[in-house]
C-alpha angles and dihedrals in degrees: 000000000000116000115256113248117221124192112255115243116213129187115284091233089070092060090050095054108087123221118264097247096195088063090054089051091049093049091051092045090052091050092051091049089053087057090056099263120145108235126186108212115219096143110074122089091217130108111248092218118097116241109287113267097243091057092048091049091050089053092051091048090052091054091047089055090053095247093155102119132101117282129204114294091247094051137260113314092235093060094044088053092047091053089049090052088048091058089049095051098038102037105013088242127146103218112169114230087234088068092056125084123188110220140187094267125317085289089067090053091049092051093050093048092046092050091048099049106031128080118187109287095017118132135213122203115232136165122266109238097046143125104304099215091065094071092040093057088052089052090051090062092043094260128120135235106225103208118213116199109235131183141182092286088075093029087250091295134118121249138180093273093055091045090053092048098046104033109120133195090259096044113118101174154329131270117202135169132215118208086024131219119247099013104041092221120148130217114231123222090259092050091050089050090050091053093046094051092049093050095044090050087061094042090243136141124258117212120182126190107216099167093126094055109130090041097080114130114187109026143000116301106218123209118234087232087074089068104022120033089183095061122110114237128199119200138164146204089220104084116032092020092046096224101129097142093046089069101218132145141145144218135208118212140166111283094250093054099056098074091054092049091045088056089052091048092052089057100038104036108005086207144332127262105296094206091050091053094054090043091053090059088072090058090075096053114111093240091053093045089055089057093047093048090051089054090050088055089052090054089051091053090050091050090050090055101040100042098061091037091058092044091052089053091056103263113138117233107165094169116050110220112253096192148356113050106276139104116201105206132192105230096175090119087066109027147008092201111061092179094057091041092054095047092048091047089053098043099041104029107023099240119128117205132154123254118235089238088082092067105050140289109285106108086327094147090060098052139075132191117224115196114201094205095128136076124286089247091057091045089056090052090050092052091049091053092045090052089058090051104046099038117100095266092042094053091054090051090045092058098241 
């Protein structure tokens, strides 16, 4: 007799975690390229530069030395010390290495912090729009991302007024980002202080995503640790240091929290890539920093081209990005369905961008994220193609 087939039953949390739409766009763009199509990539949140040569060479040297074994769950001492020295040189902050944990990407840091702070049913305030995986990590540990609609009047950031308005009985803290994804806006020292005071007044936790530090364009990008030594900070070697595929990040936490997170890391990760940790040490060398700063300047040049070009085409960008490599654009003049708009733009015109639906719910169907992680020549091609789409004749052909 044939075996009876029963429907599989998976955990409810899986159904409540939304797909990462940018990945879907990237997969489709890759498939179209395999068919011979020319695609301009403005979707991925990944620097287009290969990892800097000194970092690569340090990784090779680590392998040659046989450094292929597990390390401590908090990272190798040399790298924790190098990160501590980085805070001293960049921010004039004295952060003990014992407060720093190396993690498997910033995602590893986010998972550890979420697991440490959230009990089932707890909530964490965060801006909408914002990086989608933040709320999904909270859901994984049975917490909730409490999305707060933000607009250009607060530069898409949270402040004490919004915290007061949206704080709920089950809220345990606030998660912010500076520079922010998808908007590229930066929190000033005064704004960070405002957030810290509001959270402390409610005996909550303050978590700040600083993974785009080093990619600030117009002014200093202060760390929240300058105003709140008790804050939790997430950072990464992926963006400024250009090590996306090496999967390495770090976190800074209050001294008494590290042992608990190290216990979690021992169980969840065992350790990070040993080779990647020794490679990352080279990222702090002056010669490497010169390469990385030059790349940052290239991102600034790209922003300064793409931002006015999009505005001239009719996209609304009320807050110029101050860092990272994104432009969050209001496309309501052209569409009320950013997902369909993006897929049509990709399929019919060979330009890959990310729909606003990836970043929350507040006016998400009216917004797009443009990532300027491609050459100036490719950006110019993208603008030419967009001009054909959003002009009067183009919109009729586009079906809007």
